[in-house]
N, CA, C and O of each residue as an XYZ file, in Angstrom:
928
protein
N      -7.086     -4.356     10.607
C      -6.205     -4.628     10.801
C      -4.805     -3.299     11.324
O      -4.936     -2.121     10.991
N      -3.842     -3.682     11.967
C      -3.221     -2.374     12.489
C      -2.641     -2.242     10.988
O      -2.157     -3.178     10.352
N      -2.805     -0.623     10.439
C      -2.326     -0.252      9.436
C      -1.186      0.710      9.008
O      -1.037      1.448      8.035
N      -0.227      0.342     10.409
C       0.847      1.086     10.605
C       2.266      0.614      9.545
O       2.336     -0.580      9.253
N       2.956      1.219      9.201
C       4.118      0.764      8.045
C       4.797     -0.363      9.027
O       5.107     -1.508      8.697
N       4.941      0.219     10.252
C       5.679     -0.893     11.509
C       4.928     -2.187     11.295
O       5.594     -3.202     11.092
N       3.673     -2.251     11.320
C       3.315     -3.694     11.326
C       3.500     -4.191     10.117
O       3.931     -5.340     10.019
N       3.205     -3.409      8.938
C       3.467     -4.249      7.765
C       4.937     -4.463      7.465
O       5.308     -5.230      6.577
N       5.737     -3.789      8.202
C       7.096     -4.362      8.125
C       7.312     -5.484      9.091
O       8.104     -6.350      8.718
N       6.739     -5.630     10.290
C       6.830     -6.616     11.036
C       6.348     -7.961     10.069
O       6.997     -8.979      9.829
N       5.154     -7.633      9.669
C       4.750     -8.927      8.876
C       5.698     -9.757      7.920
O       5.803    -10.978      7.808
N       6.357     -8.736      7.266
C       7.347     -9.060      5.957
C       8.736     -9.785      6.571
O       9.543    -10.570      6.074
N       8.657     -9.321      7.528
C       9.777     -9.564      8.516
C       9.530    -11.160      9.033
O      10.408    -12.003      8.851
N       8.580    -11.403      9.523
C       8.127    -12.874     10.412
C       8.173    -13.602      8.793
O       8.880    -14.592      8.601
N       7.423    -13.051      7.791
C       7.410    -14.220      6.630
C       8.775    -14.191      6.262
O       8.982    -15.301      5.771
N       9.503    -13.732      6.240
C      11.012    -14.010      5.999
C      11.652    -14.667      6.696
O      12.414    -15.367      6.029
N      11.774    -14.863      8.067
C      12.115    -15.527      9.396
C      11.592    -16.914      8.924
O      12.454    -17.784      9.050
N      10.569    -17.296      8.483
C       9.747    -18.372      8.572
C       9.909    -19.137      7.420
O       9.594    -20.322      7.316
N      10.462    -18.358      6.460
C      11.036    -18.893      5.090
C      12.461    -19.443      5.242
O      13.315    -18.657      5.654
N      12.829    -20.765      4.942
C      13.932    -21.400      5.671
C      14.215    -22.220      4.224
O      13.885    -23.403      4.142
N      14.771    -21.604      3.221
C      14.903    -22.562      1.761
C      16.503    -22.159      1.541
O      17.124    -21.266      2.117
N      16.977    -23.085      0.537
C      18.404    -22.816     -0.245
C      18.122    -22.166     -1.375
O      18.382    -22.761     -2.421
N      17.672    -21.136     -1.434
C      17.596    -20.599     -2.951
C      18.355    -19.283     -3.105
O      19.154    -18.738     -2.344
N      17.847    -18.896     -4.400
C      18.265    -17.112     -4.498
C      17.638    -16.478     -3.697
O      16.616    -16.854     -3.124
N      18.373    -15.105     -3.540
C      17.808    -13.732     -2.702
C      16.755    -13.641     -3.774
O      15.617    -13.625     -3.305
N      16.796    -13.604     -4.530
C      15.385    -13.032     -5.489
C      14.039    -14.257     -5.528
O      12.855    -13.969     -5.350
N      14.460    -15.351     -5.745
C      13.691    -16.480     -5.525
C      12.876    -16.580     -4.164
O      11.753    -17.082     -4.105
N      13.541    -16.063     -3.108
C      13.111    -16.161     -1.992
C      12.016    -15.270     -1.672
O      10.949    -15.523     -1.112
N      12.610    -13.844     -2.270
C      11.241    -12.828     -2.331
C      10.397    -12.997     -3.154
O       9.273    -12.500     -3.072
N      10.757    -13.662     -4.004
C       9.155    -14.242     -4.750
C       8.244    -14.888     -4.340
O       7.056    -14.733     -4.622
N       8.830    -15.866     -3.464
C       7.590    -16.322     -2.360
C       7.182    -15.683     -1.190
O       6.195    -16.036     -0.546
N       7.927    -14.734     -0.890
C       7.330    -14.018     -0.040
C       6.351    -12.857     -0.664
O       5.583    -12.338      0.146
N       6.312    -12.497     -1.726
C       5.727    -11.470     -1.932
C       4.505    -12.268     -3.238
O       3.453    -11.757     -3.622
N       4.974    -13.347     -3.592
C       3.750    -13.871     -4.718
C       3.653    -13.541     -6.032
O       2.662    -13.577     -6.761
N       5.294    -13.063     -6.382
C       5.542    -12.481     -7.803
C       6.643    -13.721     -8.425
O       7.519    -14.411     -7.904
N       6.101    -13.594     -9.772
C       6.786    -14.450    -10.361
C       7.865    -13.916    -11.503
O       8.688    -14.565    -12.148
N       7.546    -12.412    -11.521
C       8.569    -11.768    -12.554
C       9.759    -10.728    -11.600
O       9.605     -9.870    -10.731
N      10.816    -11.252    -12.201
C      12.288    -10.964    -11.418
C      12.103     -9.322    -11.520
O      12.408     -8.612    -10.562
N      11.724     -8.923    -12.416
C      11.930     -7.190    -12.504
C      11.104     -6.458    -11.391
O      11.452     -5.496    -10.707
N       9.494     -7.403    -11.376
C       9.039     -6.756    -10.436
C       9.275     -6.835     -9.082
O       8.814     -5.988     -8.316
N      10.125     -8.011     -8.605
C      10.643     -8.146     -7.297
C      11.547     -6.974     -6.992
O      11.418     -6.235     -6.015
N      12.462     -6.880     -7.912
C      13.333     -5.770     -7.433
C      12.611     -4.588     -7.238
O      12.986     -3.830     -6.343
N      11.215     -4.176     -8.220
C      10.888     -3.113     -7.793
C      10.404     -3.141     -6.201
O      10.480     -2.176     -5.440
N       9.932     -4.352     -5.893
C       9.154     -4.443     -4.402
C      10.566     -4.287     -3.635
O      10.284     -3.555     -2.686
N      11.559     -4.511     -3.577
C      12.603     -4.374     -2.660
C      12.644     -3.259     -2.548
O      12.520     -2.658     -1.481
N      12.842     -2.730     -3.718
C      13.024     -1.127     -3.291
C      11.785     -0.390     -2.721
O      12.054      0.655     -2.129
N      10.606     -0.705     -2.781
C       9.469     -0.559     -1.983
C      10.046     -0.621     -0.442
O      10.310      0.327      0.298
N      10.169     -2.184     -0.164
C      10.526     -2.357      1.064
C      11.665     -1.614      1.669
O      11.537     -1.525      2.890
N      12.832     -1.006      1.154
C      13.773     -0.211      1.597
C      12.858      1.123      2.123
O      12.959      1.474      3.299
N      12.090      1.739      1.321
C      11.367      2.638      1.687
C      10.610      2.431      2.907
O      10.619      3.297      3.782
N       9.841      1.166      3.057
C       8.887      0.964      4.216
C       9.799      0.686      5.344
O       9.301      0.998      6.426
N      11.209      0.100      5.418
C      11.948      0.091      6.563
C      12.062      1.964      7.037
O      11.538      2.393      8.065
N      12.629      2.611      6.317
C      12.629      3.966      6.782
C      11.356      4.794      7.549
O      11.301      5.534      8.531
N      10.318      4.251      6.532
C       8.826      5.028      6.946
C       8.677      4.355      8.361
O       8.299      5.180      9.193
N       8.862      3.125      8.858
C       8.689      2.653     10.025
C       9.536      3.303     10.906
O       9.066      3.566     12.013
N      10.875      3.678     10.626
C      11.652      4.280     11.795
C      10.950      5.476     12.080
O      10.766      5.793     13.255
N      10.564      6.128     11.216
C      10.539      7.418     11.120
C       8.835      7.980     11.981
O       8.478      9.023     12.529
N       8.120      6.544     11.677
C       6.788      6.448     12.428
C       7.018      6.306     13.877
O       6.442      7.081     14.641
N       7.986      5.181     14.433
C       8.114      4.794     15.841
C       8.892      5.813     16.521
O       8.895      5.817     17.752
N       9.691      6.861     15.730
C      10.389      7.816     16.400
C       9.458      8.881     16.689
O       9.651      9.541     17.711
N       8.252      9.207     15.768
C       7.220      9.766     16.267
C       6.616      9.735     17.269
O       6.403     10.773     17.896
N       6.149      8.452     17.714
C       5.526      7.870     18.362
C       6.495      7.794     19.941
O       6.040      8.349     20.941
N       7.258      7.370     19.966
C       8.249      7.390     20.754
C       9.926      7.386     20.614
O      10.683      6.422     20.493
N      10.221      8.814     20.675
C      11.261      9.041     20.140
C      12.932      8.355     21.471
O      14.140      8.442     21.249
N      12.246      7.788     22.647
C      13.188      7.078     23.296
C      13.704      5.544     22.379
O      14.742      4.965     22.701
N      12.969      5.127     21.437
C      13.145      4.093     20.826
C      14.246      4.079     19.755
O      14.243      3.055     19.071
N      15.246      5.047     19.439
C      16.268      5.062     18.651
C      17.310      4.084     18.753
O      17.932      3.800     17.730
N      17.591      3.525     19.845
C      18.533      2.184     19.847
C      18.231      1.143     19.291
O      18.984      0.347     18.728
N      16.731      1.083     19.466
C      16.162     -0.447     19.111
C      15.905     -0.299     17.573
O      16.059     -1.170     16.718
N      15.478      0.997     17.406
C      15.052      1.005     15.768
C      16.599      0.958     14.742
O      16.608      0.620     13.559
N      17.798      1.374     15.522
C      18.869      1.168     14.983
C      19.324     -0.219     14.512
O      19.815     -0.562     13.437
N      19.005     -0.961     15.679
C      19.297     -2.409     15.816
C      18.748     -2.865     14.432
O      19.435     -3.095     13.437
N      17.277     -2.967     14.547
C      16.677     -3.637     13.236
C      16.842     -3.016     11.916
O      16.909     -3.767     10.943
N      16.925     -1.620     11.736
C      17.495     -1.183     10.459
C      18.899     -1.733      9.977
O      19.123     -2.162      8.845
N      19.893     -1.646     11.111
C      20.971     -2.389     10.956
C      21.213     -3.824     10.139
O      22.055     -4.194      9.322
N      20.249     -4.343     10.661
C      20.233     -5.966     10.613
C      19.486     -6.295      9.292
O      19.723     -7.314      8.644
N      18.363     -5.154      8.861
C      17.926     -5.609      7.699
C      18.678     -5.090      6.429
O      18.859     -5.798      5.438
N      19.122     -3.727      6.545
C      19.987     -3.052      5.749
C      20.678     -3.743      5.370
O      20.717     -3.898      4.149
N      21.754     -4.664      6.413
C      22.568     -5.284      5.843
C      22.359     -6.600      5.195
O      22.865     -6.894      4.112
N      21.680     -7.297      5.815
C      20.802     -8.313      5.117
C      20.844     -8.354      3.873
O      21.485     -9.155      3.193
N      19.982     -7.262      3.413
C      19.557     -6.997      2.192
C      20.690     -6.786      1.308
O      20.614     -7.119      0.125
N      21.904     -6.171      1.878
C      22.997     -5.739      0.883
C      24.112     -6.948      0.790
O      24.883     -7.174     -0.142
N      23.985     -7.565      1.871
C      24.725     -9.126      1.768
C      24.531     -9.634      0.866
O      25.349     -9.798     -0.039
N      23.188    -10.083      0.890
C      22.563    -11.089      0.409
C      22.041    -11.063     -1.064
O      21.697    -11.975     -1.814
N      22.091     -9.882     -1.202
C      21.682     -9.492     -2.638
C      22.607    -10.455     -3.990
O      22.071    -10.832     -5.033
N      23.867    -10.657     -3.667
C      25.002    -11.130     -4.303
C      25.085    -12.581     -3.830
O      25.961    -13.326     -4.269
N      24.242    -12.957     -3.001
C      24.457    -14.322     -2.596
C      23.395    -15.230     -2.769
O      22.932    -15.492     -3.878
N      22.828    -15.919     -1.285
C      21.210    -16.277     -1.440
C      20.424    -16.097     -0.187
O      20.884    -15.541      0.810
N      19.361    -16.532     -0.265
C      18.323    -16.226      0.408
C      18.874    -16.327      2.092
O      18.577    -15.444      2.897
N      19.458    -17.169      2.359
C      19.661    -17.513      3.973
C      20.606    -16.653      4.394
O      20.794    -16.571      5.608
N      21.401    -15.830      3.472
C      22.300    -14.761      4.105
C      21.353    -13.638      4.860
O      21.601    -13.212      5.989
N      20.347    -13.272      4.140
C      19.534    -12.366      4.531
C      18.527    -12.911      5.565
O      17.842    -12.113      6.205
N      18.431    -14.033      5.723
C      17.749    -14.569      6.706
C      18.368    -14.920      8.413
O      17.903    -15.151      9.529
N      19.609    -14.790      7.787
C      20.440    -15.149      9.189
C      20.491    -13.401      9.904
O      20.647    -13.180     11.105
N      20.377    -12.693      9.201
C      20.189    -11.327      9.820
C      19.193    -11.013     10.534
O      19.416    -10.099     11.328
N      17.862    -11.575     10.538
C      16.588    -11.383     11.153
C      16.731    -12.460     12.477
O      16.367    -13.635     12.519
N      17.336    -11.709     13.457
C      17.586    -12.444     14.859
C      16.181    -11.828     15.587
O      15.397    -11.009     15.109
N      16.132    -12.519     16.934
C      14.830    -12.488     17.751
C      14.837    -10.890     17.881
O      13.840    -10.322     17.436
N      15.712    -10.209     18.366
C      15.588     -8.844     18.700
C      15.037     -7.746     17.862
O      14.526     -6.713     18.294
N      15.217     -8.127     16.446
C      14.430     -7.603     15.542
C      12.744     -7.790     15.683
O      11.764     -7.048     15.744
N      12.939     -8.806     15.691
C      11.399     -9.362     15.823
C      10.843     -8.516     17.021
O      10.234     -7.459     16.854
N      11.058     -8.969     18.012
C      10.599     -8.335     19.179
C      10.815     -6.824     19.361
O      10.030     -6.178     20.055
N      11.780     -6.298     18.801
C      11.630     -4.684     18.741
C      10.462     -4.137     17.772
O       9.947     -3.020     17.828
N      10.207     -5.024     17.006
C       9.044     -4.480     15.739
C       7.848     -4.621     16.150
O       6.939     -3.800     16.023
N       7.783     -6.080     16.858
C       6.328     -6.285     17.520
C       6.019     -5.366     18.368
O       5.022     -4.672     18.166
N       6.779     -5.193     19.430
C       6.326     -4.125     20.678
C       6.356     -2.439     20.045
O       5.531     -1.656     20.517
N       7.172     -2.027     19.153
C       7.207     -0.610     18.472
C       5.738     -0.774     17.747
O       4.866      0.048     18.031
N       5.501     -1.682     16.945
C       3.972     -1.674     16.217
C       2.993     -1.409     17.051
O       2.054     -0.659     16.784
N       3.192     -2.149     18.362
C       1.888     -2.191     19.281
C       1.793     -0.408     19.781
O       0.720      0.179     19.923
N       3.057      0.182     19.975
C       3.236      1.360     20.320
C       2.537      2.285     19.572
O       1.805      3.175     20.005
N       2.841      1.986     18.255
C       2.544      3.114     17.615
C       1.101      2.900     17.069
O       0.571      3.844     16.483
N       0.509      1.865     17.201
C      -1.045      1.435     16.908
C      -1.559      2.303     18.403
O      -2.280      3.277     18.191
N      -1.338      2.100     19.361
C      -1.630      2.953     20.598
C      -1.478      4.251     20.522
O      -2.509      4.885     20.745
N      -0.488      4.892     20.271
C      -0.356      6.268     19.908
C      -1.180      7.003     18.649
O      -1.857      8.030     18.699
N      -0.911      6.178     17.559
C      -2.054      6.720     16.419
C      -3.405      6.720     16.581
O      -4.199      7.489     16.041
N      -3.621      5.916     17.271
C      -5.230      5.794     17.678
C      -5.728      4.123     16.984
O      -4.921      3.213     16.796
N      -7.033      4.052     16.727
C      -7.440      2.886     16.261
C      -8.160      2.583     14.978
O      -8.770      1.551     14.701
N      -7.931      4.000     14.005
C      -8.291      3.990     12.812
C      -7.559      2.571     12.070
O      -6.368      2.313     12.244
N      -8.318      1.860     11.369
C      -7.862      0.496     10.897
C      -8.347      0.596      9.245
O      -9.372      1.259      9.084
N      -7.836      0.114      8.212
C      -8.294     -0.193      6.935
C      -9.004     -1.530      6.838
O      -8.410     -2.448      7.402
N     -10.087     -1.817      6.274
C     -10.725     -2.750      6.023
C     -10.439     -3.443      4.735
O     -10.987     -3.076      3.695
N      -9.718     -4.293      4.770
C      -8.860     -5.061      3.756
C      -9.932     -5.820      2.453
O      -9.821     -5.846      1.227
N     -10.801     -6.291      3.250
C     -11.738     -7.085      2.547
C     -12.551     -5.698      1.542
O     -13.260     -5.911      0.559
N     -12.312     -4.708      1.943
C     -13.364     -3.769      1.317
C     -12.712     -3.248     -0.044
O     -13.166     -2.977     -1.156
N     -11.068     -3.224      0.713
C     -10.180     -2.570     -0.203
C      -9.862     -3.451     -1.139
O      -9.431     -2.886     -2.144
N      -9.908     -4.923     -1.241
C      -9.810     -5.927     -2.589
C     -11.409     -5.827     -3.246
O     -11.367     -6.039     -4.458
N     -12.625     -5.591     -2.806
C     -13.785     -5.094     -3.003
C     -13.842     -4.112     -4.143
O     -14.457     -4.146     -5.210
N     -12.911     -3.103     -3.539
C     -12.553     -1.908     -4.236
C     -11.376     -2.184     -5.577
O     -11.377     -1.587     -6.653
N     -10.734     -2.903     -5.283
C      -9.940     -3.530     -6.765
C     -10.421     -4.188     -7.540
O      -9.975     -4.304     -8.681
N     -11.757     -4.952     -6.976
C     -12.183     -5.984     -7.988
C     -13.120     -4.819     -8.843
O     -13.028     -5.078    -10.043
N     -13.635     -4.112     -8.700
C     -14.511     -3.208     -9.074
C     -13.960     -2.174     -9.929
O     -14.624     -1.791    -10.893
N     -12.869     -1.704     -9.693
C     -11.899     -0.993    -10.429
C     -11.287     -1.613    -11.662
O     -10.849     -1.033    -12.655
N     -11.340     -2.789    -11.426
C     -10.966     -3.792    -12.826
C     -12.080     -3.965    -13.697
O     -11.907     -4.104    -14.907
N     -13.321     -3.966    -13.123
C     -14.350     -4.170    -13.973
C     -14.814     -2.709    -14.499
O     -15.465     -2.679    -15.543
N     -14.523     -1.533    -13.851
C     -14.660     -0.488    -14.527
C     -13.725     -0.003    -15.398
O     -14.111      1.070    -15.862
N     -12.601     -0.359    -15.837
C     -11.787     -0.318    -16.781
C     -12.328     -0.921    -18.129
O     -12.156     -0.445    -19.251
N     -12.966     -1.980    -17.819
C     -13.785     -2.408    -19.389
C     -14.844     -1.760    -19.277
O     -14.877     -1.035    -20.271
N     -15.730     -1.583    -18.668
C     -16.914     -0.760    -18.558
C     -16.427      0.791    -19.275
O     -17.140      1.171    -20.203
N     -15.510      1.487    -18.965
C     -14.817      2.692    -19.312
C     -14.504      2.545    -21.061
O     -14.762      3.332    -21.972
N     -13.967      1.449    -21.072
C     -13.571      1.166    -22.573
C     -14.862      1.353    -23.526
O     -14.722      1.935    -24.602
N     -15.835      0.968    -23.215
C     -16.987      0.738    -24.177
C     -17.869      2.024    -24.073
O     -18.883      2.255    -24.732
N     -17.270      2.851    -23.082
C     -18.359      4.243    -22.731
C     -18.255      5.188    -24.189
O     -17.604      4.889    -25.191
N     -18.902      6.124    -24.028
C     -18.827      7.111    -25.369
C     -18.004      8.210    -24.976
O     -18.271      9.319    -25.439
N     -16.838      8.038    -24.024
C     -16.415      9.021    -23.886
C     -15.053      9.007    -24.637
O     -14.507      7.971    -25.017
N     -14.549     10.282    -24.816
C     -13.467     10.465    -26.033
C     -12.252      9.383    -25.744
O     -12.037      8.760    -24.705
N     -11.615      9.359    -26.841
C     -10.271      8.311    -26.369
C      -9.290      8.870    -25.417
O      -8.761      8.284    -24.472
N      -9.138      9.988    -25.773
C      -8.152     10.728    -24.763
C      -8.798     10.603    -23.256
O      -8.066     10.172    -22.365
N     -10.281     11.006    -22.924
C     -10.379     10.957    -21.662
C     -10.263      9.494    -21.405
O      -9.939      9.202    -20.254
N     -10.415      8.743    -22.044
C     -10.745      7.029    -21.776
C      -9.035      6.954    -21.158
O      -8.739      6.732    -19.984
N      -8.127      7.184    -22.209
C      -6.771      6.842    -22.044
C      -6.397      7.757    -20.377
O      -5.971      7.121    -19.413
N      -6.545      8.641    -20.338
C      -6.589      9.435    -18.743
C      -6.984      8.585    -17.784
O      -6.298      8.267    -16.812
N      -8.299      8.127    -18.077
C      -8.802      7.820    -16.976
C      -8.374      6.300    -16.524
O      -8.368      5.954    -15.343
N      -8.107      5.654    -17.341
C      -8.051      4.179    -17.298
C      -6.416      4.293    -16.688
O      -5.962      3.364    -16.019
N      -5.611      5.500    -16.986
C      -4.275      5.572    -16.519
C      -4.031      5.638    -15.022
O      -3.232      5.090    -14.262
N      -5.136      6.618    -14.866
C      -5.228      6.477    -13.295
C      -5.825      5.865    -12.254
O      -5.721      5.918    -11.028
N      -6.573      5.184    -13.151
C      -7.127      3.769    -12.029
C      -6.170      2.841    -12.258
O      -6.263      1.999    -11.365
N      -5.195      2.543    -13.097
C      -4.453      1.702    -13.104
C      -3.122      2.128    -12.115
O      -2.559      1.257    -11.452
N      -2.840      3.034    -12.094
C      -1.953      3.567    -10.701
C      -2.295      3.138     -9.526
O      -1.606      2.516     -8.718
N      -3.777      3.610     -9.415
C      -4.798      3.148     -8.064
C      -4.519      2.073     -7.898
O      -4.075      1.685     -6.817
N      -4.720      1.220     -9.021
C      -4.667     -0.598     -8.493
C      -3.110     -0.763     -8.504
O      -2.901     -1.832     -7.931
N      -2.229     -0.351     -8.786
C      -0.852     -0.537     -8.738
C      -0.703     -0.287     -6.661
O      -0.373     -1.111     -5.808
N      -1.102      1.142     -6.522
C      -1.190      1.290     -4.959
C      -1.767      0.263     -4.298
O      -1.362     -0.053     -3.180
N      -2.565     -0.243     -4.777
C      -3.446     -1.189     -4.222
C      -2.765     -2.775     -3.748
O      -2.886     -3.478     -2.744
N      -2.066     -2.886     -4.931
C      -1.220     -4.033     -4.730
C      -0.010     -3.927     -4.279
O       0.653     -4.926     -4.001
N       0.382     -2.863     -4.163
C       1.719     -2.663     -3.099
C       1.047     -2.265     -1.647
O       1.787     -1.763     -0.802
N      -0.092     -2.444     -1.401
C      -0.475     -1.839     -0.078
C      -0.056     -2.455      1.254
O      -0.249     -1.935      2.354
N       0.807     -4.147      0.921
C       1.732     -4.323      2.121
C       2.843     -4.081      2.082
O       3.500     -4.732      2.895
N       3.514     -3.256      1.342
C       5.147     -2.070      1.333
C       4.648     -1.015      1.433
O       5.539     -0.211      1.707
N       3.325     -0.350      1.339
C       3.391      0.900      1.504
C       2.274      1.916      2.230
O       2.190      3.134      2.386
N       1.331      0.559      2.648
C       0.305      1.173      3.532
C      -0.959      1.735      2.895
O      -1.158      1.560      1.692
N      -1.838      2.418      3.676
C      -2.781      2.869      3.038
C      -2.628      4.291      2.325
O      -3.348      4.772      1.450
N      -1.652      4.760      2.851
C      -1.392      6.146      2.416
C      -1.409      6.338      0.838
O      -2.176      7.083      0.228
N      -0.568      5.648      0.372
C      -0.491      5.528     -0.829
C      -1.787      5.584     -1.890
O      -2.073      6.436     -2.731
N      -2.418      4.408     -1.536
C      -4.096      3.973     -1.663
C      -4.785      5.392     -1.704
O      -5.344      5.783     -2.729
N      -4.707      6.393     -0.181
C      -5.635      7.406     -0.210
C      -5.287      8.363     -1.413
O      -6.048      8.659     -2.334
N      -4.169      8.730     -1.253
C      -3.332      9.781     -1.916
C      -3.782      9.362     -3.656
O      -4.599     10.085     -4.226
N      -3.426      8.661     -4.082
C      -3.751      8.286     -5.623
C      -5.303      8.341     -5.805
O      -5.825      9.035     -6.678
N      -6.072      7.498     -4.850
C      -7.621      7.558     -5.230
C      -7.965      9.495     -4.976
O      -8.701     10.107     -5.750
N      -7.300     10.131     -3.835
C      -8.054     11.468     -3.972
C      -7.776     12.229     -5.417
O      -8.565     12.642     -6.267
N      -6.374     12.243     -5.349
C      -5.968     13.301     -6.493
C      -6.505     12.696     -8.062
O      -6.537     13.427     -9.052
N      -6.959     11.070     -8.087
C      -7.943     10.788     -9.116
C      -9.100     11.477     -9.195
O      -9.541     12.071    -10.179
N      -9.675     11.352     -7.893
C     -11.038     11.895     -8.079
C     -10.968     13.546     -8.028
O     -11.989     14.215     -8.180
N      -9.939     14.020     -7.847
C      -9.840     15.523     -8.046
C      -9.727     15.588     -9.645
O     -10.627     16.235    -10.181
N      -8.835     15.062    -10.429
C      -8.785     15.259    -11.807
C      -9.768     15.017    -12.209
O      -9.997     15.763    -13.161
N     -10.787     14.154    -11.970
C     -11.929     13.686    -12.617
C     -12.856     14.587    -12.778
O     -13.474     14.817    -13.817
N     -13.008     15.324    -11.331
C     -14.161     16.117    -11.196
C     -13.661     17.689    -11.915
O     -14.458     18.551    -12.285
N     -12.430     17.770    -11.979
C     -12.183     18.963    -12.821
C     -12.415     18.821    -14.511
O     -12.414     19.827    -15.221
N     -12.564     17.803    -14.922
C     -12.678     17.181    -16.364
C     -14.173     17.585    -16.602
O     -15.098     17.008    -16.029
N     -14.338     18.571    -17.448
C     -15.814     18.702    -17.819
C     -16.257     17.570    -18.883
O     -17.484     17.492    -18.825
N     -15.866     16.884    -19.599
C     -16.218     15.677    -20.033
C     -16.761     14.755    -19.183
O     -17.938     14.394    -19.183
N     -15.661     14.281    -18.267
C     -16.150     13.262    -17.471
C     -17.075     13.606    -16.505
O     -17.774     12.722    -16.010
N     -17.222     15.157    -16.046
C     -18.501     15.413    -15.049
C     -19.894     14.907    -15.966
O     -20.746     14.170    -15.469
N     -19.967     15.374    -17.235
C     -21.076     15.366    -18.024
C     -21.441     13.817    -18.248
O     -22.476     13.275    -17.859
N     -20.386     13.212    -18.950
C     -20.759     11.862    -19.489
C     -20.824     10.622    -18.173
O     -21.440      9.563    -18.293
N     -20.096     11.007    -17.013
C     -19.501     10.140    -16.108
C     -18.953      8.660    -16.374
O     -19.055      8.153    -17.492
N     -18.416      8.045    -15.382
C     -17.348      7.266    -15.297
C     -18.058      5.774    -15.249
O     -17.201      4.891    -15.285
N     -19.238      5.338    -15.185
C     -20.192      4.064    -15.006
C     -20.219      3.712    -13.773
O     -19.545      4.179    -12.855
N     -21.243      2.623    -13.726
C     -21.476      2.104    -12.795
C     -20.390      1.177    -11.935
O     -20.576      0.989    -10.733
N     -19.679      0.827    -12.368
C     -18.663      0.236    -11.388
C     -17.492      1.194    -10.852
O     -16.753      0.996     -9.888
N     -17.515      2.173    -11.645
C     -16.509      3.228    -10.835
C     -17.166      3.592     -9.888
O     -16.772      3.666     -8.724
N     -18.359      3.884    -10.356
C     -19.016      4.227     -8.967
C     -19.189      3.573     -7.976
O     -19.040      4.197     -6.925
N     -19.521      2.259     -7.878
C     -19.599      1.425     -7.085
C     -17.971      1.603     -6.077
O     -17.827      1.604     -4.854
N     -17.163      1.710     -6.943
C     -15.539      1.608     -6.281
C     -15.295      2.741     -5.180
O     -15.003      2.748     -3.985
N     -15.597      3.833     -6.311
C     -15.481      5.216     -5.803
C     -16.314      5.532     -4.327
O     -16.006      6.453     -3.570
N     -17.288      4.691     -4.122
C     -17.918      4.667     -2.712
C     -17.496      3.969     -1.565
O     -17.653      4.128     -0.354
N     -16.868      3.082     -2.340
C     -16.470      2.020     -1.323
C     -14.660      2.633     -0.622
O     -14.189      2.681      0.514
N     -14.228      2.930     -1.731
C     -12.923      3.759     -1.487
C     -13.075      5.066     -0.755
O     -12.152      5.539     -0.091
N     -14.418      5.726     -0.901
C     -14.339      7.174      0.170
C     -14.837      6.589      1.486
O     -14.608      7.193      2.533
N     -15.607      5.271      1.477
C     -15.685      5.009      2.971
C     -14.507      4.596      3.651
O     -14.403      4.801      4.860
N     -13.498      3.965      2.920
C     -12.502      3.525      3.499
C     -11.391      4.836      3.724
O     -10.368      4.682      4.391
N     -11.678      5.883      3.197
C     -10.579      7.405      3.129
C     -11.492      7.684      4.572
O     -10.820      7.912      5.578
N     -12.747      7.675      4.689
C     -13.509      8.132      6.255
C     -13.096      7.370      7.408
O     -12.724      7.809      8.496
N     -13.211      6.159      7.029
C     -12.676      5.354      7.955
C     -11.318      5.225      8.463
O     -11.142      4.742      9.581
N     -10.387      5.596      7.776
C      -9.088      5.325      7.943
C      -8.791      6.850      8.362
O      -8.109      6.904      9.386
N      -9.122      8.055      7.844
C      -8.533      9.385      8.176
C      -9.742     10.161      9.427
O      -9.436     10.833     10.412
N     -10.557      9.935      9.147
C     -11.982     10.448     10.101
C     -12.205     11.276      9.136
O     -13.302     11.748      9.436
N     -11.816     11.839      8.009
C     -12.398     13.163      7.410
C     -13.125     12.767      6.342
O     -12.707     11.895      5.579
N     -14.453     13.457      6.161
C     -15.546     13.493      5.529
C     -15.529     14.114      4.157
O     -16.385     13.869      3.307
N     -14.530     14.916      3.988
C     -14.728     16.215      2.861
C     -14.661     15.415      1.325
O     -15.136     15.839      0.272
N     -14.002     14.267      1.521
C     -13.860     13.685      0.255
C     -15.520     13.054     -0.231
O     -15.682     12.820     -1.429
N     -16.306     12.888      0.423
C     -17.393     12.226      0.177
C     -18.604     13.161     -0.514
O     -19.589     12.768     -1.139
N     -18.157     14.665     -0.158
C     -18.734     15.712     -0.938
C     -17.930     16.816     -0.354
O     -17.542     16.909      0.810
N     -17.691     17.857     -1.604
C     -18.612     18.002     -2.935
C     -18.068     17.489     -3.918
O     -18.798     17.344     -4.898
N     -16.781     17.079     -4.022
C     -16.289     16.498     -5.049
C     -16.618     15.155     -5.416
O     -16.500     14.715     -6.559
N     -16.885     14.742     -4.780
C     -17.704     13.055     -5.490
C     -19.192     13.463     -6.041
O     -19.746     12.836     -6.944
N     -19.779     14.624     -5.365
C     -20.907     14.926     -6.117
C     -21.009     15.277     -7.499
O     -21.896     15.164     -8.345
N     -19.669     15.807     -7.484
C     -19.460     16.523     -9.047
C     -19.127     15.290     -9.878
O     -18.914     15.634    -11.041
N     -19.038     14.316     -9.744
C     -19.250     13.019    -10.475
C     -20.276     12.363    -10.288
O     -20.193     11.224    -10.747
N     -21.443     12.665     -9.686
C     -22.714     12.156     -8.995
C     -22.436     10.787     -8.363
O     -23.085      9.797     -8.702
N     -21.607     10.747     -7.578
C     -21.350      9.793     -7.028
C     -21.619      9.831     -5.558
O     -21.811      8.729     -5.044
N     -21.684     11.119     -4.599
C     -21.819     11.442     -3.241
C     -23.358     11.359     -3.200
O     -24.134     11.258     -4.150
N     -23.709     11.445     -1.440
C     -24.925     11.421     -1.189
C     -25.248     12.546     -0.608
O     -26.412     12.750     -0.264
């Protein structure tokens, strides 16, 4: 899939355009994001603002002549978000015009062509997510110290949150959380000596392959993973 922030934003905007319901602003976003908790929706709306800015910067980097088109969809989206927050979903829906969709669709293609063809395998990302959830249970039963268990599980849950936010943040946050976690684990003597279990090992291998695929960099697979007994 096209892994750019612009493409992620395009998908969300299209989903919002296609949702024609007379409901509250928050209820509309609950349907878009598939979330039931209001506080979680507010957090995701905050991430959406960041995604809009990230997409704008991404497009400008790919084509500086796109500033006028960018200003159009940024204005439409920011205004819609601001006005609809105190009213209803259709107030936001009304600000998603055809120009916004067309500009974003064209710019997502431009960004993809400019940045190259590195794409994230979403099925593999979901496989890593499932393995990480299993790894948490495995680590809870391990002979690591309580302090180490708490630190590792906290790190894994942060990574899981980044995976769950993928549609809003793209792969960068996922890769950053994975890499920083791996380096922290590798620096911990107890973790190096006792390991983190089979499920984490499998998840790390999947994520390391994703890092290599998306970034073209292989440094993570060795020697850092090897310190944890994960690299080949």
